[in-house]
Every structure is written in structure tokens, then in C-alpha cells.
N, C-alpha and C positions, 0 to 999 in steps of 0.2 A: 673457053674450052673447059669441058668438063673433065671430072676426075680419071673416068674411064679412057677418054681419049687422050689425056696427058700420059697416062700409063701406057698406052698402046703406041705412042710417038717417042716415048723414052728409048733413049740410046745406052748401052751398057755402060758407057764412060759416065753419063749423068747418074746412072743408078749406083755406079761404085764411089762417085762423088758424093752422093746422097747418103749411101750407106756409112762411108768414112765420118762425114759430119755427124751423123748419130751416134756413132760409136765414140767420137771425139768429144762431143758437145759443142763444137765450133766448125765455123766454115773455113775453107782453105785458106782465107786471107786472115784467118785468126779471130774474127768476130765470133762472139758467142751465139749459140743458137737460143732463141726465146723458147719457153715452154711449148706454145703453138707451133713454131717452126719445128721443133724436135718431133712432136706428135703428128703433124703433117708429114713430115720426111719420113717418119716410121711406118706410117701406113702405106705412103707411096712405095718404100723398100719391099713391104710385105706383100703388095697387091703385084708389083712387077715379079717378085719371087713365084707367086701362084701362077700367074699367066704366061711367064717365060723361060721359067728354069724346072730341070727335072726335079722330082721330089727330094733325092739326095743333095742337092746344091742349094736347097732353100734355106733361109735364115731360120734357127731354132732346129734344125732336122737333128733328130737323135737316131743313130744306128743302131736297131736291137737285135741285128743279128750275130750269132755266134759263129765261132770258124767253122762249126759242123753243118752251117746252115739253118738252124733252128733260131728261134727267138728268144731273148731275155724278157721276161716279164710279159705282161698282156698289154695290147693296143687300148689306150685309154678311150679312144674312138670307138673301138668297136662295139656294137650293142651286146648288151649282157642279157642272159636269159633269167627271167624271174621266176622261182619256184614258190607256189602257193601250197602250202601245207595246211590240211584241216586236221581237227582232232577227231572227226567222224571216223 
């Protein structure tokens, strides 16, 4: 089974278990995650987030909205306009 199929077949319970394992650094039975297990589990959690959860529920989401509906700061992923000034 490839990674994409595994994510598509992942249940919410498995997702929560992987997320918890990454947070604590150990499996539910108390065994520590290896660096490779932690990295793979984190990739799976992020991939699940991207495909199955709304943006505001994803791991690492930062709510930049103020009470009045405007935003704090700028979106780091938003394209920026580059202005080129000539001395002429």
C-alpha cells in the first residue's frame, strides 16, 4: 500500500492515535518512537489534515483574525509584489 492510499484509508481513531504518539514521543503501549517512526507518523498526520480536515482544524493552524474580522499581520504564503526602482 502506498502512502496516499494509507492516508485515504486512515480512520479518525488511527489519526488521533498517531497524533498523540507524535506529541508524546511514544506509542500507546509506552514504547518510544524511533526518529523514523516519529517522522513518518508526523507526515501521515499532516497529510491526513490536508486531505480530510478544514483549514482551521489542521495541525499548526494559526488563527490570524481579529474580533472585527480583519487579520493580524500578513499571510506568509501570500504572493508579494516586488517593486523595482530605477535611478533614471
